[in-house]
SEDRENGU-302040 format. One record per residue (C-alpha): residue in three letters; x, y, z. Coordinates in steps of 0.001 Angstrom, whole numbers, plus 500000, padded with zeros to 6 digits. Layout:
N
r type=ala, x=X, y=Y, z=Z
...
// end
This chain:
97
r type=met, x=665875, y=123797, z=127010
r type=leu, x=664555, y=124096, z=123476
r type=val, x=663454, y=120460, z=123521
r type=glu, x=661559, y=121021, z=126769
r type=tyr, x=659963, y=124150, z=125302
r type=phe, x=658649, y=122245, z=122273
r type=leu, x=657335, y=119460, z=124503
r type=glu, x=655442, y=121837, z=126760
r type=leu, x=654198, y=123924, z=123832
r type=gly, x=652846, y=120841, z=122086
r type=ile, x=651101, y=119539, z=125201
r type=thr, x=649651, y=122986, z=125901
r type=leu, x=648318, y=123408, z=122372
r type=leu, x=646858, y=119893, z=122411
r type=phe, x=644955, y=120391, z=125646
r type=ser, x=643888, y=123949, z=124818
r type=ser, x=642239, y=122739, z=121634
r type=ile, x=640482, y=119926, z=123526
r type=thr, x=639325, y=122372, z=126229
r type=val, x=637376, y=124368, z=123628
r type=tyr, x=635002, y=121428, z=123150
r type=phe, x=635139, y=119847, z=126620
r type=arg, x=635100, y=122524, z=129325
r type=asp, x=635661, y=120061, z=132185
r type=ile, x=639154, y=119274, z=130913
r type=ala, x=640363, y=122519, z=132510
r type=his, x=639454, y=121187, z=135964
r type=ile, x=640867, y=117730, z=135308
r type=leu, x=644181, y=119184, z=134084
r type=gly, x=644910, y=120610, z=137540
r type=ile, x=644741, y=117142, z=139035
r type=leu, x=646713, y=115568, z=136185
r type=thr, x=649425, y=118207, z=136428
r type=met, x=649874, y=117580, z=140141
r type=ala, x=650077, y=113817, z=139582
r type=trp, x=652548, y=114341, z=136729
r type=gln, x=654713, y=116461, z=139025
r type=phe, x=655083, y=113596, z=141489
r type=leu, x=655671, y=111031, z=138724
r type=thr, x=658538, y=113024, z=137209
r type=pro, x=661935, y=112101, z=138692
r type=val, x=663134, y=115510, z=139801
r type=met, x=664088, y=114693, z=143389
r type=tyr, x=665010, y=111053, z=142848
r type=pro, x=666880, y=109277, z=140043
r type=ser, x=665246, y=106910, z=137592
r type=ser, x=667497, y=104162, z=138922
r type=arg, x=665265, y=103890, z=141990
r type=val, x=662383, y=102636, z=139856
r type=pro, x=662122, y=098819, z=139818
r type=glu, x=663249, y=097161, z=136594
r type=lys, x=659830, y=095715, z=135754
r type=tyr, x=658207, y=099173, z=135798
r type=leu, x=660768, y=100901, z=133561
r type=pro, x=658808, y=100443, z=130280
r type=ile, x=655811, y=102187, z=131859
r type=trp, x=658080, y=104713, z=133553
r type=asn, x=659674, y=105758, z=130276
r type=leu, x=656287, y=106718, z=128819
r type=asn, x=656550, y=109931, z=130834
r type=pro, x=658005, y=112436, z=128330
r type=met, x=659759, y=114438, z=131061
r type=val, x=661856, y=111495, z=132294
r type=ser, x=664410, y=111755, z=129516
r type=ile, x=664552, y=115553, z=129725
r type=ile, x=665146, y=115494, z=133482
r type=asp, x=667818, y=112803, z=133030
r type=val, x=669614, y=115024, z=130494
r type=tyr, x=669455, y=118002, z=132883
r type=arg, x=670745, y=115821, z=135717
r type=asp, x=673688, y=114600, z=133644
r type=ile, x=674686, y=118135, z=132655
r type=leu, x=674089, y=120004, z=135928
r type=tyr, x=674756, y=117452, z=138675
r type=phe, x=677284, y=115052, z=137219
r type=lys, x=678964, y=117521, z=134792
r type=arg, x=679103, y=115026, z=131949
r type=ile, x=677797, y=114832, z=128420
r type=pro, x=674353, y=113214, z=128389
r type=asn, x=673858, y=109772, z=126937
r type=val, x=673077, y=109990, z=123219
r type=thr, x=670025, y=107705, z=123487
r type=thr, x=668608, y=109743, z=126367
r type=leu, x=669144, y=112965, z=124467
r type=gly, x=667643, y=111426, z=121327
r type=thr, x=664588, y=110261, z=123264
r type=ala, x=664136, y=113743, z=124731
r type=met, x=664414, y=115321, z=121287
r type=ala, x=661989, y=112805, z=119760
r type=met, x=659388, y=113438, z=122473
r type=gly, x=659789, y=117199, z=122108
r type=cys, x=659441, y=117079, z=118342
r type=phe, x=656485, y=114690, z=118509
r type=phe, x=654461, y=116956, z=120778
r type=gly, x=655808, y=120252, z=119442
r type=phe, x=655346, y=119716, z=115730
r type=arg, x=652048, y=117820, z=115732
// end
């Protein structure tokens, strides 16, 4: 959960600093947040995404975090080290910018 916190904190701080100069970003963020919600694999696994779209799919920083949560909570197994490492890298990238 700490990794997810740093990711969300970093994204929030990034967009809040941009909103100071561009006021319309606040209105656009509502639309982007709703689109991001539907593009995050909460209700369906990443395995349902076609193979050719996986490089684009993995650009979503929440994909690896949701996959780690799914491994722990649904399948009761230790998450894959590369998935956990990707989640930590994304969280640190956005959180410590």
